[in-house]
Phi, psi and omega in degrees: 000144180246127187265158178236126180254124182235121180289143184251347186207148178302330184260330189192181173075132182212144173269135182237116181254152176102011174248133174233104183296322182299326179265000178105152182233114183300153172313313182297322182286320180296325180293319183290324180295316180291329169299317179294325181292317177294328184281313191264335181079320182231123175231141178252112180252109183289155164055052179262126186261098188237145158247179191300319183291326178289323181289321177297310181303309177296322184294330178293345175289339173277338179150183186292139178278150171283152167269133175293148179285145175290132186205179182298322187286343172241039179050029178067028186238079181302141183217181177276338175262126176249129181265120173264108185203168176224040187244130173282161182301336178278355185096351184282171178277138169284126180299145183300331179278001184290142181308325175298320178287321178297328176293315182295337190292345176292347175293343182271001171268132178310129185195168170233135190299133169068016175295347176276005178252157184302321167250105177289167186279156171290298187209164173236155179228122180242123186249128183284117176253308178228130183237154171280153180300335181209154175079182176082017179291169167242126181257143180236145176239140184273106181288336177288308181297328176290323176294313181306319193275355174286150176287158191295328177297323179283323176300315181296324181293323183280338195309325184247015185278152180239127172258159174259122180249140182213129179303328182295336187298313180284327177302314186296328178299335180250009172087013183267166178241157180274145173278178183291325176299315181298319176301319182282328195247354182231069173287169178296151178227162181263139182217137173299141181276342177239121180237147176245138180288126189291342183266317186241357176078002186290136185265152184219145167291143180229101173211208185139183182299334185276343183274131181237336177206170188232128180301139174086358178241159175288165187297320187290315183292321175298311177303320180292319179294316178301323181293316182297317181291327178294319176300324181289312188290330185273008179300151180308325187288349180251356188256136171242131178257117187262107172275122192287144163239151183310127172092349180303133168247112178255127184246124181232155180270101185295347183280345197223350178221154158264161176210163178205146167276155180251152190286160176214172179274092183286352180278347183237331194229142175275149172221110187228117179231144182246136185239136161246149179229128185263130181291151169281189189243009180163162186280159184269341183226000000 
């Protein structure tokens, strides 16, 4: 099978056609797909017929899967699949003011998955199962292009800086609290603010909603700098908004992009996407 790669944004993101995970992906096609992943950071595979087992099996070709943390939205039952959804077990809609939806609303904060873990993730894969007729897009911000656009003085200043990332930061933003498991197992961690891709050497800013302070700076100054960097990263010129189609599988590099979900009318429409997250291969700091 021959794949076709179409760039979706001037800095990053590409649509990859010619891959059908359900019928199998050859080693040659997978290597081409992995090359596109390293190059474009976000790749979209349209019209994929996946169930959870098939999605997990394919995801493992990138590496070992992370286990999701127990939380309200998964009934405190962690699995390798995380469901982004607003559906009750009986098929009805979960009210938007339900605690489970408030918890999931943190997905609408710019972040990179698992930066609150000592070993952050390599990538995430999100598969569209049920979509609203409008809204519910996922936006991505290119951390490489944002780094390239910094002046040299700021690059030099950030080169050896370490940020403190905490799961509690994004929960606090939506008014949520940590459960006992999260308090015990997800303490703050150190992450380098500048990361280099091990394949092509390209540098990227590494921050997001989980980052709250910078080592060696006062809390106020560190928070102010992180806010400034977030404003820089999320400028329109660095952002690609993905409008989902049924069956889309979107794979993104958590080392090189931030992402966030966008609102939709949850009082009328279901939105169900299933995510797998592939573990990284070592700490950043």
